[in-house]
C-alpha positions, 0 to 999 in steps of 0.5 A: 341073067345079070351074070350072062348078059355081062358075059355076053355083052363082053364076049360080042364086044372083044370078039368085034372090037379087040385089036389095038394091043401089041402082044409079046411073048413072055419070057419064062424062067427069068425077069423080064427087063420091061424098060428102056430109054429111048433116044428122042427123049426131051418133049414132056410128057404128064402124068396126072393123079386126079383127086376122086376122093377114095378111088383112083383115076390117072392121065397120062398124056403123052410127048406126042399129044396123045392121051390115056385115062386109067380108071375114074373114079366112083359114078358121083366123081365122073363130072369132075373127072370129065371137068379135069380132062378138058381143062388139060385140053383132052377132047379125045382119048386114045385109050382108057383102062378099067384096071378091074371093075369095082366101082371106085374105079370104073364109076366115073367111066360112065361119064367119061364115055358119055363126054369125051371121044374114046378111041380104045377101051382096055378092060381086065377081063374080069366079068363082074354083076354090078350094075355099074358094070353092065352099064359101062359095057353097054356104053361101050357096046353102043358107041363101038368102042373097041374093047381090048382084054389084054394079057401079060407082056402085052404092050400099049402102043400110045406113042413111039417115045414110050413104052407101056408094059402089062405086068398083070391082067386078071380075066381068069382072077379069082377076085377083082383085085387081083384082076387089076391091070398093072402098067409099067410106064417108061419115058426115057430114065423115068418110069412109073409103076401104076398098080391099080389094087393089085394085092400081095400075091399079084406083087410076089408073082410080079417080083418073080418075073420083071424088073421092077424099080420105078421113079414113081409108084402108085401104091395099090389099094389105096394103101390098104395092107393088103398090097405094098409089102415090103419085099415088093417096095424094096424092088420098086424103090420108088422115089415118089409114092403116090397114094390116092384115097378119100380123107376120113374114109371108113377102111382106114386106108392108107395103113400106118404100117404101109405108109411106114414102110414107104417112109423107110425107104425114103420115098417121098409120099404124095397123097390126093387127100392132103394135097388134091391132084398131083401132076409130074411133068417130065422129059425124060431126065428131069421131073416136075411135081406139082399139086392143085386142090383145083385146076387154078390154085397151085399150092406147091410145085417141086423141081427134081433133077434126076442125075443122068450119070449111070453105070453103063458096064461092068466087068469083074474079071477085067476089072473095068466098069463104064460110068456114062453121062447119058443126059445133054449136060456136063456133069461134075464128079468131084467126090462121087464114090464108085463102091465094090459092095463086096469088099467095101473098097471105094473110089472117090473121084477127083475134080472130073468132069464128064462130059454129055454122052461121054463114058469114062472108064475105072480100071483096077488090077494088074492091068489097069489103065489111064488115060484117054478116057481111062482112069486108074483106081489101083493095081489092086484086085477090087472087084470079086470074080464071082460076083460083086454088085457096084455102087455109084453115089454122088456127092451127097451120099444119094446112091445114083446107080446100081448093077449087080 
């Protein structure tokens, strides 16, 4: 009877109210590039990884002042989540996302639904028989909140300056974790891959479909070894990885091998169990990370500058590679290196200044050019015509851009 009740409530809510997700045709047979740099970056957005113990809860505040909450931790964390939202000035949520129906993700949403106005509710579509899930559906129905079940390829129109793409959703999944809604959030050059409890099977599916490289990764399933495979973490290449779990939890999260995988790719690791709430603020080019054990106690803040200089074009037949400064400040390229990976050919930049918004072209081969934005590497063939990866490395030896 409980299963039937949940199914009926889900069907009634979805048929009556589901409407506020934009559906896109999925590109079959090739990886989908889901992100692009918007031109009107500059305003600040923030992503808050709320410390709810053994569970997940993430608040996104957009540049246009819109609010999205992804999960709410366990039921006993609900009041804490509501308190945190109010401390951030949130009195209305434009979207609430329940990544999947496990209690450590949806329990706290009961308090949220009872305390804060919710404009749209997005659910994985995976029906569960638990009392918590039924209570959540009944609250959504009573409050007449639009209920949406997305599919892969949908976008969530939270803010016109951002892109939020659904990379996984699981109405027909075999278990709750497999059903996890996975989101890639892009603002300018900064991106967040938020994976819920998605398992390695879901990761493998996404590897074959999407371009996953992201600035931030919220590691799946609290650092369990059922997620964050070697292939996945190397494809995402996160500069920062967030682990959300409870201190001294009985599950042994995070697993040591998972943490080692993350550290092996030199990703910076932040864990809610160790530092409390984790707040990322970004203007689409740079970001800061701060941590709080309480709303009034800020214990760490790190400012990070993401170099906006990228390889913007590459023509191995013509032997021309474009380097663009997509930021708003001049960048000095002294001792930077452009590397032709196949032959390990290296061009070292002299004391060049690349102005904001400008592109220079590094040329080689018989028709190498020089002057008026062109720099001659040499007259030799530096790039293999059948394909050659290009890599841009800054003066510290850090890889800042790569193009296949």
